[in-house]
C-alpha positions in Angstrom: 0.0 0.0 0.0 1.2 3.5 -0.8 0.0 5.0 2.4 -1.8 7.8 0.5 -5.3 8.6 1.8 -8.1 7.0 -0.2 -10.7 9.1 -2.0 -13.5 7.6 0.2 -11.7 9.1 3.2 -10.8 12.4 1.7 -14.2 13.3 0.3 -16.1 13.2 3.6 -13.4 15.3 5.3 -13.5 17.8 2.4 -17.3 17.9 2.5 -17.1 18.6 6.3 -14.7 21.4 5.8 -16.8 23.0 3.1 -19.9 22.7 5.2 -18.2 24.3 8.2 -17.0 27.2 5.9 -20.6 27.7 4.7 -21.9 27.7 8.3 -19.2 30.2 9.2 -20.1 32.5 6.3 -23.8 32.2 7.1 -23.2 33.2 10.8 -20.6 35.9 10.3 -21.4 37.5 7.0 -24.1 39.8 8.4 -21.7 40.9 11.1 -18.9 41.6 8.7 -21.3 43.6 6.5 -22.3 45.8 9.5 -18.6 46.4 10.3 -17.8 47.4 6.8 -20.8 49.8 6.6 -19.6 51.5 9.8 -16.6 52.7 7.9 -18.7 54.1 5.0 -18.1 57.7 3.9 -21.7 58.0 2.8 -24.5 59.6 4.8 -26.8 56.6 4.5 -26.5 52.8 4.9 -25.2 51.3 1.7 -23.2 48.2 0.8 -20.6 48.1 -0.5 -19.6 51.6 0.6 -18.6 53.9 -2.2 -16.0 55.6 0.1 -14.4 55.0 3.4 -14.3 57.1 6.6 -14.1 56.8 10.4 -16.2 59.9 11.0 -19.2 57.9 12.2 -17.3 56.7 15.2 -16.4 60.3 16.0 -20.1 61.3 15.6 -21.2 58.6 18.0 -18.6 59.7 20.5 -19.6 63.3 20.3 -23.3 62.5 20.8 -24.3 62.5 24.5 -27.2 60.2 23.8 -24.9 57.4 22.6 -22.3 57.9 25.4 -24.9 58.1 28.1 -26.6 54.9 26.8 -23.2 53.1 26.8 -22.6 54.1 30.4 -26.1 53.0 31.3 -25.6 49.7 29.6 -22.4 49.1 31.7 -24.1 50.3 34.9 -26.9 47.8 34.3 -24.8 44.9 32.9 -22.3 44.7 35.8 -24.9 44.4 38.6 -26.9 42.0 36.4 -23.8 39.7 36.0 -23.2 39.8 39.8 -26.8 39.1 40.7 -27.2 36.4 38.1 -24.0 34.6 39.3 -25.1 34.6 42.9 -28.6 33.4 42.2 -27.7 31.0 39.5 -24.9 29.5 41.6 -27.1 29.1 44.6 -29.8 27.4 42.5 -27.2 25.1 40.8 -25.8 24.1 44.2 -29.3 23.1 45.4 -30.0 21.1 42.3 -26.6 19.4 41.9 -25.7 19.0 45.6 -28.9 19.3 47.5 -30.6 16.0 48.4 -34.1 17.2 47.8 -36.9 15.4 45.9 -38.0 18.5 44.0 -34.7 19.5 42.5 -35.9 18.6 39.1 -38.8 20.9 39.4 -36.5 23.7 40.6 -34.3 23.2 37.6 -37.3 23.5 35.3 -38.5 26.6 37.1 -35.1 28.3 37.0 -34.6 27.6 33.2 -38.2 28.6 32.3 -37.4 32.2 31.4 -35.2 30.9 28.6 -38.2 29.1 27.1 -40.7 32.0 27.4 -40.8 34.8 24.8 -39.1 37.9 26.2 -42.1 40.0 25.4 -44.2 37.8 27.7 -41.7 38.4 30.5 -41.7 42.1 29.8 -45.5 42.3 30.0 -45.4 40.5 33.4 -42.5 42.5 34.8 -43.8 45.9 33.9 -46.8 46.0 36.3 -44.7 44.2 38.9 -42.1 47.0 38.9 -44.9 49.6 39.1 -46.3 47.8 42.2 -42.9 47.8 43.9 -42.4 51.4 42.9 -39.3 50.5 40.9 -40.4 51.8 37.5 -38.3 54.5 35.9 -35.2 53.3 38.0 -32.1 51.3 37.1 -33.3 48.6 39.5 -36.2 47.8 37.3 -34.0 47.1 34.3 -31.4 45.3 36.4 -33.9 42.9 38.0 -35.6 42.3 34.6 -32.3 41.5 32.9 -31.3 39.2 35.8 -34.4 37.1 35.2 -33.1 36.1 31.7 -29.4 36.0 32.7 -29.8 33.7 35.8 -30.8 30.6 33.8 -27.6 30.9 31.8 -25.5 31.0 34.9 -27.5 28.1 36.4 -27.0 25.8 33.4 -23.2 26.5 33.2 -22.6 26.1 36.9 -24.7 23.0 37.2 -22.8 21.4 34.4 -19.5 22.3 36.1 -20.7 20.8 39.4 -21.8 17.6 37.7 -18.4 17.3 36.1 -16.7 16.1 39.3 -17.6 14.0 42.3 -19.0 15.6 45.4 -16.8 13.2 47.5 -14.1 15.9 47.4 -16.3 18.3 49.3 -17.4 15.5 51.7 -13.7 14.6 52.3 -13.0 18.2 53.3 -15.9 18.3 55.7 -14.9 15.0 57.2 -11.5 16.5 57.9 -13.1 19.3 59.9 -13.8 22.0 57.3 -17.2 23.7 57.6 -19.5 23.9 54.6 -18.4 27.5 53.8 -14.7 26.6 54.0 -15.3 23.5 51.8 -17.1 25.6 49.3 -14.4 28.3 49.2 -11.4 26.0 49.2 -12.7 23.1 47.1 -15.9 23.9 45.2 -15.3 27.5 44.2 -11.8 26.9 42.5 -13.3 24.0 40.6 -16.3 26.0 39.2 -14.4 29.3 38.9 -13.8 29.0 35.1 -17.5 28.3 34.6 -18.5 31.2 36.9 -16.3 33.5 34.8 -17.9 32.3 31.6 -21.3 32.6 33.0 -20.7 36.2 34.3 -19.5 37.2 30.8 -22.6 35.7 29.2 -24.8 37.3 31.7 -23.2 40.7 31.1 -23.4 40.3 27.3 -27.1 39.2 27.5 -27.9 42.3 29.5 -25.8 44.5 27.2 -27.7 43.3 24.1 -31.2 43.0 25.5 -33.8 45.2 23.7 -37.4 44.0 24.5 -37.2 44.4 28.3 -35.5 47.8 27.8 -38.4 48.9 25.6 -40.8 48.2 28.4 -38.8 49.2 31.4 -36.1 51.7 30.4 -36.8 55.4 30.5 -34.9 58.4 28.9 -32.7 58.5 31.9 -32.0 54.7 31.9 -31.8 54.2 28.1 -29.5 51.4 26.9 -27.6 51.1 23.7 -30.0 48.6 22.1 -33.0 50.9 22.8 -31.2 53.9 21.4 -30.4 51.9 18.2 -34.0 50.9 18.0 -35.3 54.5 18.4 -32.8 55.9 15.9 -33.7 53.3 13.3 -37.3 54.6 13.4 -36.4 58.0 12.0 -32.9 57.8 10.5 -30.8 55.3 8.6 -27.3 56.5 9.3 -24.0 54.6 9.4 -23.5 55.8 13.0 -25.9 53.0 13.9 -23.6 50.5 12.3 -20.6 52.1 14.1 -22.3 51.7 17.5 -23.3 48.1 16.6 -19.7 47.4 15.6 -18.5 48.6 19.0 -21.0 46.3 20.7 -19.8 43.4 18.6 -16.2 44.2 19.5 -17.0 44.4 23.2 -18.7 41.0 23.0 -15.8 39.4 21.1 -13.3 40.9 23.5 -15.2 39.5 26.6 -15.3 36.0 25.0 -11.6 36.2 24.1 -10.7 37.2 27.6 -12.7 34.4 29.1 -11.2 31.9 26.7 -7.7 33.1 27.6 -8.3 32.9 31.3 -9.9 29.5 31.0 -6.9 28.2 29.0 -4.4 29.5 31.5 -6.4 29.1 34.7 -7.7 26.3 36.8 -9.6 23.5 35.2 -12.7 21.8 36.4 -10.6 19.2 38.2 -9.0 21.9 40.3 -5.5 21.5 38.8 -3.5 24.1 37.0 -3.3 23.8 33.3 
């Protein structure tokens, strides 16, 4: 035998590569088009751009509406990530480590917001925030975004907890460690990479959320997605593509940082990579 790969083996591999490239183009082509339009020198959205310029980024930076919305999105996204990590981790510990008969029902209840249309959640949350006198405040948007971010954290942390045996925690408690010490010294380092990933996803989901912001945000608590939505209703300017590109870059940067930390950090087994 010559050792050369047979046609029957090469063709499936080639087909898989071509299919993967098609999926990649399908997913990222719209994003690349938006990025290219953001550098257009024209005063309207057009592709391909007839000329190139970076003036739309300067326009967005000089507009207080965009800068305030960016700051509001950060002020909302960080507390949402923190709140979702705490609530999602607590729920994951109960389901994965708690010896309760209704843990399956709790898991279904926690993940239910992911299965419901966001507009249904918004319709239910709007009068609730009014009843608690939280409407027109940052807390209304933070709590609403935490509702959809917590299930993401729960799913990731629960998977991390199920990836290793609970006997490590039991061994620590048998040797005299309390439950909090066992959690801090044993459990937390093991699930730390998943917590970091979950926090990044929670922040990104809050940063990109539109429907809840349409119902609960006010002019003083406007977020970037809501400003984009409002501007699209009366102007079609490349400045919108510039802002969308900045949001995409922020999301990609967060994912890259998480991937870098996970690669060089502590694995699920608690050993350094």
